[in-house]
N, C-alpha and C positions, 0 to 999 in steps of 0.2 A: 504493499499499500504505499501511496506516496505521501511523504509528511504535509504537513504536521497530522498527527491523530487527532482529532477534537472529539474532547469528552465532555459534555455537557452534565455539572453536577448540582445538585441541590439539596438541602437540608430540611425536613419537615417540621421545624422550628422557626417563629418567629422572634424568640428570645436573644436578646443582644448579647448575653454570655453564654448561647447553646455550646454545648459540647460538641454537639453534631455538626454545627457550621464550623467551630475550631478544628476538629478533625477533617473536614474538607479543606481548610486552609493547610493542614499539615499534609495531605496527600498532594496538594499542588507543589509544595515544597520537595515532593518526593518523585514527580513526575520527571522521566527521563527526557533529554533532548528530542524534540521532533513530537513532542505531546504537548497539546495546549489544553489545560483543565481547567475550563471556565466555569466560575461557581454563579448560579443564576438565584436570584433573590424572589421569593414567592409573595413576598408581602403586598405587592400592587396587585395580585389577582383576587378580584371580586368573587363574593359567593356565587357558585354555579346556579344560574337561573334560565331556563330555557327560554323565557319570554325575551329576555336580554339576547340570549345567543341568536334567536331570531332575527333580531333587529341587526345583527351583527357583531362578530366577535370585538370586544374590549381590546385597546391596544396593548394592554399588559398580556393579554391572552394569546394574542397573535404573534406577540414577540417571543413568547415561552415556547409556543408552537411550532415557530420557524427556526429558534434555536435547538430545539428537540431534532426536527427535521434535519437538520445540517449537520448535527452530531454523527459522528463514528459508532459511539456508545453514550451511555447513561450511567450515572452513579448516583445513587440515592442514600442518603445518611438521614434515619430516621429515629427519633425520640420513640417510647411508648407511654401511649396515656390509656388509661384504664384496661390493661391487655391489648391494645389493639394500635391503629393507625392513628398519628393526629388528624384531626379533621381540616387542618389546614394543607396537609399533604394529599389527603384523598381529593379534595376540593380541586386544587391544581391538577393531579392525574384526571380527574373527572372533565375537566375543561379540556385538556390535552387531547384526551381519548376520543372526544366526540366526533362522528364523521364528517366529511370524508377524509381519508386519508390520515388516519390516526398515526404520530409518529413512533409509536412503540413497535410497530409490527415488523419484525425481524432483526430488532434493534438488539445488539449486545448489551448487556445491561448487570451490574452489581449493584448489592445491596447490602447494606452493613447498619449500625448504630451505637450510640453510646446513650451510658444511662447511668445515674449514681446508684441505680437498684443493682440487685445482685445477676438477672436475667438478662443484662447487658440489650434489651431491647428484642429478645427471641420470638416474643410472641408477635410483634407487632410486623417484624422482618416475613415471618410465615403468612401472615394476613396480605402482607404487601406481594408475597410470591403468587397467591392464588388470583389477585387481580390481574398480574403480568401475566400468567397463564391464557386467561382469556383474550389480552391483548397480542398475544403471541410474540413476546419480547423473549429473548435469547437470553435468559436469566441465568448467572453462574450459579452452579449446587455448590462449588466448594471455590476457595475457602469460605466457611460462614466467621464472620466476625462481629462478635458481640463483646464491645468493651462497657464492662461491670466496673461500679466505683468508679464511674469517670471524674469525679471530684477529686480523688486520688490520683489522677493522671494527666490532669491539666494544671498548669499553674494559673495566678490569679488574672494574669494577661491573657489568657486563652490558648498559650502555646503546649504543645503536648509534650510532656516529662518522660512520659515511660517507654523505655526503649521496647520492650516487648511487644506494646501495643503498634509502635512504630514499625516494626518488622511483621506484625499481621496487615497493617494497612499498605506496606510495600508489596507484600505477597498478594493481596487482593488487587492490588493495581496491576502489577504484572500478569496474574491470572486474566483481568480485563483485557489487558493489549494483546495477550495470546490469541483471545476468542477474537478480537478484531482482525488480527491477521489472518487466523483460519477463514474468517468469513470473507475476506478482502482477495485471498487466495483460491476461492471456490467459485 
């Protein structure tokens, strides 16, 4: 595949000090030469409303869909709320997945998450996997990255301080890039 490889990434949290957004920033620093990992902010995407959609996609939704369509891969960092996917993340996915030409079809994708809890967003990730099976995304099954006790792995400025977590994120990024390479070779 010709460089650069474009990965669009987004976090399912709007919190300014989000561990998931911090983990995505750490992954930007792990990206090798020839890889552009762009983090998309979901905060401007309105609540999904089919009446609004019929009048035309809001600019923030159109921009999001265009970024996804142009990307070679998608990377999602999700928190876990009430054993599931945060509403902001589900909402963005709902907007992006509307026909025609939903941008997740056949797209290589990796999912991970960070949480102060012990399960490291495992349940939310499994719910995301269910959603993307329907949308025919090429979701990585391994490695699974569940960043538990995230408050102990990032400093007050949001920098990743845990070397084992850094290695897990590097392994996930490497696997996603390999999936992109395989897809481009086929």
